[in-house]
N, C-alpha and C positions, 0 to 999 in steps of 0.2 A: 153812632158806631165809633167804637174806640180804635184808634189807629194802633196797628201792631208795631211794636218796636223791632226794628231790624236786629238780628243776632250779631253779636260782636265777635270778631276773629282776632286771634293773637298772632302777630307776625314777628318772627325772630330774624334778625338781620345778622349775618355772619360777617365779621370784619376781615378784610384781606390779610391783615397781620397774623391772625389766628391760623388761617390756611397755610401761610408760609412757614410758620413755626412748626406746625404738624408735619409738613413735608420735609423740613430740615431735620426734624427728629427722626423721621423714618429713614432718611438717607444716612444719618449718622449711625443709627442702629445697624443698617445694612453694611456700612463701611467697617464698623467695629467687628461685626461678625466675619466679614471677608478678611480683615486684618488678622483676626484670631486664627482663622483657618490657614491663612498664608504663613503665620508664625509657626503654627504646629507643623506644617509641611516643611518649612525651612529648618526647623529644629530636627525633624526626622532625617532630612537630607544631610544636615551637619553631622548627626550621630552616625549615619551610614558612612559618610566620608571619613570620619575619625576611625571607625572600625576598619575600613578598607586600608587607610593609611597605616594603622597599627599592624595590620596583617602584612602589608608590603614591607614595612620596616623590619618586622620579625623575619620575613623571608630573606631580606637583605642581610640581616645579622647572621642568619643560619648559613647563607651562601659565603659570607666573608669568613665565618668560622671554619667552614669546610675548606675554603681556599688556604687559610692560614695553616690548617692541619696538614693539607697536602704538601704545602711548601716546607713545613717543618719535617715531614716524613722524608721528603726528597733530600733536605739538608742532612738529616741524620744518616740516610743511606750513603750519601757521599762521604760523610765523615767516617763512617764505619769502613767503607771501602778503602779510603786513604790509609786508615790506621792498620787494618788487617793486611791489605795487599803489600804495603811497604815492609812492615816488620816480618810478616811470614816469608816474604821473598828473601829477606836477609837471613832468616833462620834456615831456609832451604839451602842457600848458597854456602853458608858456614858449615852446616851439617854435612853437605857433600864434600867440602874441603877436608873436614875432620876425618871422614871415612877414608878418603884417599891417602892421607898421610898418617893414619893411626898406627900402622905397623912400622913404617920407616922413620917417621919424625913425631914421636909421641908428644913432645913439648908443643909443637905446632898444633897438633890435634887438640890438646888441652886448651890452647888459646882460642881456637875456633869454637870449641864447645862453650867456652866462657862467653864468647860473643853471642852465641845462640841463647844462652841464659839471659844475657842483658837485653837482647831483643824481645824475648818473651816477657820479661819484667816490664819493659817499656810499653809493650802492647797491653798488658793488664792494667798498667797505670793509666794510660790514655782511655781505655775502655771504661774503667771505673770513673774517670773524670766525666766522660760523656754520659754514661748511664746514670751517674749520680746527679747530674744536672736535670735529667729527665724524670728521675724518681727521687725527690727529696725525702728525708725522713718524715714519717707520719707525725711525729711529735713536734716537728718544726725546728728541731735542733740542727746543729752543724755536723752531727755524726762524727766520722773520723776523716773528713775530706780535706783537712787542713794540709795533708801531706801530698795532695794530688798535684800533678805537674801543671804548670800554667798553659794557657793556650799557645799553640804553635805561632811562631813569630820569626821574622827575618833576623831579629836579634838573637835567636836561638838556632841559627843556621849551622854554626860550627859543629855541634854534636852530630847533626845529620851528615855533614860532609865527612866527618871522621868515620862514622859507621859505614858509609858507602865506600870510602877509600879502603878501609880495612877489609871490606867484603870482596875486594878485587877490582874496583873501578877507581883508579886514581883521579881525583877531582880537584881542579883549581877554581878559586873564586876571585872575581874582580868586582870591586865596588866603584862605580863612577858617580860623580856628583856628591853633594853634601847629604849624608843620611839624615833623615828627620822622622819624627813620629808619624805614623800612618794610622788611619782609621782601623779599628780592630778587624772588621770584615775584610778589608783590602790586605791587611798584614797577614791574616790567616790564609787568604787566597794565594798570595804571592809565595808563601812557604809551601803550600800544597802543590803549586805548579812545579817548583824545584824538586820537591819530593817525588812527585809522580814521574817527571822526566828522568830523574836519576834512577828510580826503581826500574822503569822500563829499559833503560840503557843497561843496567846491571843484568837484567834477565835475558835480553835479546842481543847484546853485544859483548859477550864475555871476552876478557883480554884487552879491551879498549881503554880509553880514558875519556874524561869529560871536562868541560869548562863551563862555569856558570858566571854570567855577567848580570849584575844588578845596577841599573842606572836610575838615579834620582833626578829626573828632569824637572823643569819648573812646574809643569802642569800635568805630569804623568809619571808613572812608575813603569819602567821597561825591564823585562826579564828575558834573558836568552840562555838556553841550555843547549850546548853542542856536545855530541859524543862521537867518537870515532868507531868504526866497525867495518865489517866486510862490505865491499861494494855489491850492489845488486847485479853487477855485470860479471861477478866471479862465477866460474863454472862449477864450483864444488857444491853449490846449493845452499851454503850457509848464508850468503847475502840475501837470497830469495826468502829463506825462512825468517831472517831477521826483519826483512821488510814486511812480511805478512804479520809477524808478531807485533811490530810497532807501527802499524799503518795509520795510526791516528784515529781509528774508529772504535777503540776500546772504551769501556765504561768510564775508566778514570779520566781520559782526555775529554770525553763528551761531557762529563760532569764539570770539569774545569772550564770548558767553554761556556757552560751555562752560568757558572759563577762569575766569570769575567764579564759576560754579557749583562749581568745584573748591574754592574757598575759602569756600564757604557763602554767597556773596552773590547778588545778582540784578541783572539789566540790563534796562532797558526802553527801547525805541527806537520812536518813533512820529512821525507828522506833527503839526504844530501847526495849530490852527484858522486862525490868521491867515496861514499860509504858513511854509515852512521846515520844520525838523526839530528834534527834541529827543532827546537820548540821556542817560539817567540810569543811574548804576550805584552800588551800595552793596556794599562789600567789608568784612566784619568784620575787625577788627584788635585784637589783644590790647592792653590798655592798658599803657603803658610803666611 
């Protein structure tokens, strides 16, 4: 009997290093996939953040533009008020004076009418200057604005005082301290304060007189305008009407308060006990 040979079996032995390598490869693949997904998500979040930031910046720019436009409109309104109110008031006063003396003193009437003409020309010149700055020529040229009057300034206060005095409100000016160049905005504001105060005095205190004091302090510019007029205690009603007319709540003085506040200053306008009105302003100025 022939002995059977036992069947042979093939045994495969897997080494531990092979198992570890396969596991590491699987983990690496999973980590790479996770990192890829995380990168895509981070990129999307970054893109959304950029879009949102761009939208916010655009909104901020639009808001800043609207604020600038509103501020410019307010400034233009104040400038137009100052120009028109002052010069038209002078024209009304001079035209009234010319009418009263036209028959009895024709030469005086002619002088008053000439003042009306000058005031009208000054008004047109200043309006052209202001509107010309707002609407420059389409071709970018200088147009014919070379003859326009310069910006109002305390250095040009004398013509204003002459016009007010000639219109019937004798005005004295006193300068205290050493005059020095001022920032343009402060210089224009100071001029407008004097102009508005004298214009109101001319309208509401006829027959009086005024005094303007400009003080150049070390760290500020101080302005005071005093005018005489009927007392609020008079019984003929003129003092009460003057007080109501110049009660400090008009558009002109409110606009001036806003201007002065922009520069960190203050403006006070009130009736004087003995009659008339007083306007005081203080505007901080950096020492030279």
